[in-house]
FIPA-942756 format. One record per residue (C-alpha): residue number from 1; z, x negated, y negated; residue in three letters. Coordinates in steps of 0.001 Angstrom, whole numbers, plus 500000, padded with zeros to 6 digits. Example, Ala and Ser with C-alpha at 12.3 -4.5 7.8 and 13.67 -1.06 7.14 Angstrom:
% FIPA-942756
+-----+--------+--------+--------+------+
:  nr :     pz :     px :     py : rest :
+-----+--------+--------+--------+------+
:   1 : 507800 : 487700 : 504500 :  ALA :
:   2 : 507140 : 486330 : 501060 :  SER :
+-----+--------+--------+--------+------+
***
This chain:
% FIPA-942756
+-----+--------+--------+--------+------+
:  nr :     pz :     px :     py : rest :
+-----+--------+--------+--------+------+
:   1 : 953111 : 399155 : 162138 :  MET :
:   2 : 950299 : 399227 : 159600 :  ALA :
:   3 : 946750 : 399102 : 160880 :  LEU :
:   4 : 945191 : 395646 : 160752 :  VAL :
:   5 : 942542 : 395167 : 158085 :  THR :
:   6 : 942052 : 391386 : 158254 :  LYS :
:   7 : 941099 : 389857 : 161583 :  LYS :
:   8 : 942841 : 386823 : 163057 :  ASN :
:   9 : 939782 : 385556 : 164936 :  LEU :
:  10 : 940401 : 383437 : 168035 :  GLN :
:  11 : 937742 : 382081 : 170385 :  TYR :
:  12 : 938102 : 383555 : 173844 :  TYR :
:  13 : 938303 : 380174 : 175605 :  HIS :
:  14 : 941370 : 379313 : 173497 :  LYS :
:  15 : 943030 : 382722 : 173445 :  ALA :
:  16 : 942454 : 383671 : 177092 :  ARG :
:  17 : 945677 : 382152 : 178424 :  ASP :
:  18 : 947667 : 383731 : 175580 :  LEU :
:  19 : 946823 : 387234 : 176786 :  ILE :
:  20 : 949514 : 388955 : 178848 :  HIS :
:  21 : 949350 : 391560 : 181582 :  ASP :
:  22 : 949624 : 394937 : 179881 :  GLY :
:  23 : 948293 : 393822 : 176519 :  ASP :
:  24 : 946321 : 396614 : 174873 :  VAL :
:  25 : 942769 : 395917 : 173741 :  LEU :
:  26 : 941395 : 398107 : 170973 :  LEU :
:  27 : 937679 : 398117 : 170222 :  TYR :
:  28 : 936579 : 398153 : 166592 :  ARG :
:  29 : 933840 : 400677 : 165902 :  ALA :
:  30 : 930417 : 399017 : 165815 :  SER :
:  31 : 927167 : 400179 : 164252 :  TRP :
:  32 : 926744 : 402995 : 166774 :  LYS :
:  33 : 927031 : 406434 : 165220 :  LEU :
:  34 : 929258 : 407706 : 168036 :  SER :
:  35 : 931647 : 404773 : 167527 :  ASN :
:  36 : 931846 : 405323 : 163799 :  LYS :
:  37 : 932410 : 409037 : 164254 :  LEU :
:  38 : 935308 : 408534 : 166678 :  ILE :
:  39 : 936926 : 405966 : 164376 :  ALA :
:  40 : 936490 : 408181 : 161331 :  LYS :
:  41 : 937969 : 411217 : 163057 :  ILE :
:  42 : 940889 : 409125 : 164273 :  GLY :
:  43 : 941346 : 407568 : 160806 :  LYS :
:  44 : 941421 : 404021 : 162143 :  SER :
:  45 : 938999 : 401110 : 162749 :  PRO :
:  46 : 939081 : 401815 : 166490 :  TYR :
:  47 : 937005 : 403965 : 168821 :  CYS :
:  48 : 938163 : 402768 : 172266 :  HIS :
:  49 : 941290 : 401534 : 174056 :  ALA :
:  50 : 941747 : 399456 : 177215 :  ALA :
:  51 : 944317 : 397215 : 178905 :  MET :
:  52 : 944327 : 393600 : 180049 :  ALA :
:  53 : 945220 : 392690 : 183620 :  GLY :
:  54 : 945249 : 389346 : 185452 :  TRP :
:  55 : 943935 : 388840 : 188981 :  TRP :
:  56 : 946262 : 386379 : 190689 :  ARG :
:  57 : 945592 : 383976 : 193538 :  GLY :
:  58 : 947607 : 383562 : 196731 :  GLN :
:  59 : 950158 : 381360 : 194977 :  GLN :
:  60 : 950541 : 383844 : 192121 :  GLY :
:  61 : 948540 : 381777 : 189654 :  GLN :
:  62 : 946408 : 383616 : 187122 :  ARG :
:  63 : 942712 : 383331 : 187960 :  GLU :
:  64 : 940584 : 386098 : 186432 :  ARG :
:  65 : 941281 : 388240 : 183388 :  LEU :
:  66 : 940058 : 391816 : 183564 :  PHE :
:  67 : 939594 : 394723 : 181205 :  LEU :
:  68 : 940958 : 397988 : 182639 :  LEU :
:  69 : 939523 : 401103 : 181015 :  GLU :
:  70 : 938049 : 404546 : 181408 :  THR :
:  71 : 934594 : 405012 : 179917 :  VAL :
:  72 : 932410 : 408014 : 179163 :  GLN :
:  73 : 929862 : 408770 : 181910 :  PHE :
:  74 : 931357 : 406022 : 184115 :  ARG :
:  75 : 935008 : 406887 : 184569 :  GLY :
:  76 : 937824 : 404410 : 185149 :  ALA :
:  77 : 936693 : 400871 : 185941 :  ARG :
:  78 : 937439 : 397158 : 185695 :  THR :
:  79 : 935239 : 394450 : 184190 :  SER :
:  80 : 935654 : 390785 : 183314 :  ALA :
:  81 : 937108 : 390573 : 179815 :  LEU :
:  82 : 935007 : 387476 : 179141 :  SER :
:  83 : 931805 : 389486 : 179626 :  GLU :
:  84 : 932974 : 392181 : 177236 :  GLN :
:  85 : 933890 : 389648 : 174554 :  VAL :
:  86 : 930576 : 387852 : 175032 :  LYS :
:  87 : 928690 : 391121 : 174523 :  LYS :
:  88 : 930877 : 392292 : 171633 :  TYR :
:  89 : 932332 : 389246 : 169825 :  PRO :
:  90 : 934807 : 389982 : 167071 :  GLY :
:  91 : 935231 : 393607 : 168203 :  GLN :
:  92 : 938199 : 393436 : 170584 :  TRP :
:  93 : 941675 : 393330 : 168998 :  ASP :
:  94 : 944625 : 392313 : 171178 :  VAL :
:  95 : 947858 : 394270 : 170737 :  TYR :
:  96 : 951189 : 393844 : 172494 :  ARG :
:  97 : 954417 : 395733 : 173035 :  VAL :
:  98 : 957070 : 394223 : 170781 :  ASP :
:  99 : 958962 : 391520 : 172678 :  GLN :
: 100 : 962243 : 393224 : 171808 :  GLY :
: 101 : 961232 : 396394 : 173650 :  LYS :
: 102 : 961816 : 397070 : 177338 :  SER :
: 103 : 958425 : 396947 : 179058 :  PHE :
: 104 : 957417 : 396449 : 182689 :  TYR :
: 105 : 953952 : 394924 : 182497 :  GLN :
: 106 : 953173 : 395062 : 186210 :  ALA :
: 107 : 953832 : 398804 : 186381 :  LYS :
: 108 : 951538 : 399471 : 183415 :  ALA :
: 109 : 948729 : 397407 : 184946 :  VAL :
: 110 : 949203 : 399054 : 188329 :  ARG :
: 111 : 948804 : 402465 : 186701 :  TYR :
: 112 : 945439 : 401435 : 185221 :  MET :
: 113 : 944311 : 399911 : 188529 :  ILE :
: 114 : 945191 : 403115 : 190381 :  ASP :
: 115 : 942885 : 405027 : 188028 :  LEU :
: 116 : 939829 : 402960 : 188982 :  VAL :
: 117 : 936919 : 405100 : 190229 :  SER :
: 118 : 938425 : 408352 : 188931 :  THR :
: 119 : 936387 : 410557 : 186615 :  LYS :
: 120 : 936397 : 410438 : 182816 :  TYR :
: 121 : 938659 : 412991 : 181130 :  GLY :
: 122 : 936145 : 415165 : 179309 :  TRP :
: 123 : 938429 : 418219 : 179343 :  CYS :
: 124 : 941337 : 416268 : 177889 :  ALA :
: 125 : 939064 : 414737 : 175261 :  LEU :
: 126 : 937794 : 418171 : 174282 :  GLY :
: 127 : 941334 : 419440 : 173828 :  ARG :
: 128 : 942228 : 416479 : 171637 :  ALA :
: 129 : 939064 : 416959 : 169568 :  ALA :
: 130 : 940037 : 420551 : 168772 :  LEU :
: 131 : 942922 : 419313 : 166664 :  LEU :
: 132 : 940459 : 417841 : 164187 :  HIS :
: 133 : 938591 : 421098 : 163589 :  LEU :
: 134 : 939412 : 423109 : 160435 :  PRO :
: 135 : 941857 : 425991 : 161028 :  PHE :
: 136 : 942106 : 425207 : 164768 :  ILE :
: 137 : 944534 : 422372 : 164121 :  ARG :
: 138 : 946907 : 424842 : 162458 :  TYR :
: 139 : 946965 : 427005 : 165570 :  MET :
: 140 : 947267 : 424171 : 168099 :  LEU :
: 141 : 950084 : 421663 : 167919 :  THR :
: 142 : 950144 : 418351 : 169847 :  PRO :
: 143 : 953225 : 419191 : 171884 :  GLU :
: 144 : 955144 : 416430 : 173619 :  LYS :
: 145 : 954027 : 417113 : 177176 :  GLU :
: 146 : 952912 : 414110 : 179183 :  ASP :
: 147 : 952509 : 415502 : 182697 :  GLU :
: 148 : 949245 : 417405 : 182456 :  LEU :
: 149 : 947799 : 416184 : 185763 :  GLY :
: 150 : 944200 : 415693 : 184682 :  GLU :
: 151 : 941675 : 412872 : 184352 :  PHE :
: 152 : 942308 : 410850 : 181174 :  PRO :
: 153 : 940088 : 409539 : 178397 :  PHE :
: 154 : 940536 : 405963 : 177157 :  CYS :
: 155 : 943587 : 406041 : 174873 :  SER :
: 156 : 945210 : 408778 : 176939 :  MET :
: 157 : 945036 : 406468 : 179985 :  ALA :
: 158 : 946478 : 403500 : 178089 :  VAL :
: 159 : 949301 : 405600 : 176642 :  SER :
: 160 : 950193 : 406881 : 180112 :  ALA :
: 161 : 950047 : 403331 : 181512 :  ALA :
: 162 : 952425 : 402059 : 178833 :  LEU :
: 163 : 954830 : 404864 : 179711 :  ARG :
: 164 : 954540 : 403904 : 183375 :  ALA :
: 165 : 955787 : 400515 : 182188 :  GLY :
: 166 : 958767 : 402258 : 180548 :  ARG :
: 167 : 957440 : 402060 : 176968 :  PHE :
: 168 : 956375 : 405246 : 175189 :  ASP :
: 169 : 953997 : 404225 : 172367 :  PRO :
: 170 : 954053 : 407629 : 170652 :  CYS :
: 171 : 957358 : 409370 : 171258 :  THR :
: 172 : 956361 : 412495 : 169340 :  LYS :
: 173 : 952847 : 412720 : 170728 :  LEU :
: 174 : 951625 : 413619 : 174214 :  ALA :
: 175 : 949290 : 411200 : 175990 :  ASP :
: 176 : 946476 : 413728 : 175799 :  THR :
: 177 : 946645 : 413697 : 171984 :  PHE :
: 178 : 947051 : 409925 : 171602 :  THR :
: 179 : 944123 : 408162 : 169927 :  GLU :
: 180 : 943352 : 404422 : 169642 :  PRO :
: 181 : 944721 : 404317 : 166105 :  GLY :
: 182 : 948014 : 405849 : 167269 :  ASP :
: 183 : 948426 : 402998 : 169760 :  LEU :
: 184 : 947758 : 400407 : 167058 :  ALA :
: 185 : 950531 : 401811 : 164890 :  GLU :
: 186 : 953140 : 401382 : 167634 :  SER :
: 187 : 952136 : 397934 : 168910 :  LEU :
: 188 : 952043 : 394393 : 167532 :  GLU :
: 189 : 948648 : 392958 : 166582 :  TYR :
: 190 : 948108 : 389430 : 167948 :  LYS :
: 191 : 944481 : 388380 : 167365 :  PHE :
: 192 : 940833 : 389372 : 167610 :  THR :
: 193 : 938674 : 387864 : 170348 :  LEU :
: 194 : 935562 : 385965 : 169294 :  ASP :
: 195 : 932996 : 384130 : 171426 :  TRP :
: 196 : 931930 : 380496 : 171148 :  ASP :
: 197 : 928276 : 380426 : 172320 :  PRO :
: 198 : 928516 : 376714 : 173164 :  ILE :
: 199 : 931781 : 376573 : 175107 :  ILE :
: 200 : 931686 : 380123 : 176437 :  GLY :
: 201 : 934806 : 381162 : 178294 :  ASP :
: 202 : 935952 : 377568 : 178772 :  GLY :
: 203 : 936316 : 377933 : 182547 :  LYS :
+-----+--------+--------+--------+------+
***
C-alpha cells in the first residue's frame, strides 16, 4: 500500500474503542533531528513503530489500552496509549492487518508483552543502518532470515510480533532489516490519533 500523506485525524476519546489488539502504531517524525534523520533514511514519514494491546478485566472486557514498544536507552516497555497521544497529538498513525488476511492478534500481542524489560537492540539496529551506507549496501544484502536470536529495535520487534500472529508483513525482508516505512506499506492505514484537551481520553 502507498504511504499515507494526508492524515485522517480522530480524537482519541472517539477512536479508542476502534483500536484492535495487534494494531500497529507508527510515529510520524517530529521536529527532533534524530526523528527526522531516521525517517529520511527510511524514506517514509515514520521514525518509530509500536503495537496496541488491551488490558482486559476478569470478565474479559477491555479496560486499558497500552502501547507496546522497544525504545532506545529504555528497552522494551508498555505505557498507556492515552498518555502517548496526549504528549504527541497528531503523531501516531494506526495501521491494521488487512481483514482478509489470516492474523492471530493475541499471539502478536503476547510476543510484544514477552519482550517487556528486555534490552534495546543496538546491534541489530547497527546492522540495519549499514545497508544505508554508500558501497556497503552493495556488499550486504537483507537476506530473508528471521531467527537471529537477538534483542530487537522498534520495527524489528513489531515485524516479529506480526509473524508470531501468523502474518509476515515483509515476505522478502528479514525482521532485522524491516523499518517503520516497510510496515506501513504492508498494512492498512486507519486513522491518526489526535487529543482533545477538553474531553481528554473520555474515560
